[in-house]
Steps between C-alpha positions, in 0.01 A plus 500: 500500500115527476394546861282698741198428288613740225333422165506630154879436450626728779815361671547539876825690549531507877742206508712656221520824693615312808753325282630838385514649851674196646750475221587877532540483878712185488720643235565821690582316817735259332684785331538691816627194683747434231639855513820511712432863591182391694555579866456244777173628640314523172640159410357343811166659446488374139615148605219491761242613248625243247483220769141599587394507134657158449297356786171627361301249295511558118184620347498230241690346215563838338682641800679172555642522148588859550706425814690223315554723202633796707748272673635392164539849358613686802840488343533570130805274474489123563837310461511199261744236443865559614741440225818525708547572878831665435572599137783727401363814350618636156728799517236742360262395768748566782575835338138586514465383863796721603306801362168377653643477847708815491255742330420678834829453684803262463424167662674233292819472280632249257700224660826593330450880520840681554360779723156405634291769667517490880244298679395302204469118452630287212217441246397131508542346153251218559119493515197272522351499158149397387366311198184714525283704731139619519427876472130580547422133442691493166815291439815694401789290371837684452659463165800321652254206572325492163560225248631608164637834385188672365481836687124518429415193711409484865346712764806705589388826335380752758418856560607730787424863580821675599508873571161544336623334176381161368783268409478151353769231514589139527561337835830315463533356854281472818686453817532572874836653585598433877720797554620503869472872569170567322171484704258257337728388229443133581125526428481760212460356155698707244506492127766595243333676204632575153297809398393558153581811316206718411446580137396834337347296206158354476341262260318668208697819542316655203199533714446831680472330849595173651175306489551346847522843658119492494509208749736614787366233724674239287838664561624422140856617440781442251868412572810458292521127389743299704666817656544546876601790720862498609480352858797721602284804473280372801207695341281311559674282752569143384442352856161553678260327731260267334224665698570829318424348166159620381387227270581268214499623142417331174746560205494458136708639214421692189657405156527850361799726477638548748405172673341578840388324818141596591366429854170523676448498878348197677398707797187398683287630800589333832218320681564733791334779303128417470257720315239655721158351438 
């Protein structure tokens, strides 16, 4: 915006600075209000501040747009079309769910378990499944909903950081599992992931260094072609919250020996992090 009688090409930045301050404050308050650990008194104060800010007149079209945008991205995950309201889960997904729920303490057991742990509930074998969802505004379609058999198609390839290690895999299913004795299970979107197996090989291995190591921001890595980690190892876990997925990943393959998958991250900076002007 050219304003305040500035000439010579200088841009007035006061509105952009207000945009930044407002976005930062709104983001902090929304995150605090969404935190279940937030006590009642701080929650009431934050709600009062939010109500007062909402009553204030917007400064102009920039701040109007900001408020609408923050409402849309306050949650990274936006559900898409429901495929089935009650679809029976594959055995390997139920196996992963049993580990997912019991990793801290026994809470569920398989329906036909001979000697279930005390105070545990039978694991539900049905879930509400999705054709697609949005993560950070990008559509993710599980491989179970893709047309054709080409494993390189679709938006199902994602990256997650687990125990300070970057893992890449294919989302096979997206679902909500309404387990009766698990708090929040009816609202939490979960994914079943087939994790790719990391390779020790790189393209052009006769070179002294992997050329892409010079560009760490691209997150280029290589993986064994068409090979996946055994899901029974639970390392990394095959079931996780969709909100814990970091970003999508682009994948290609090399035609050398051995044949490899090669991936690059599709990470991007959230609009909630605005560069100081």
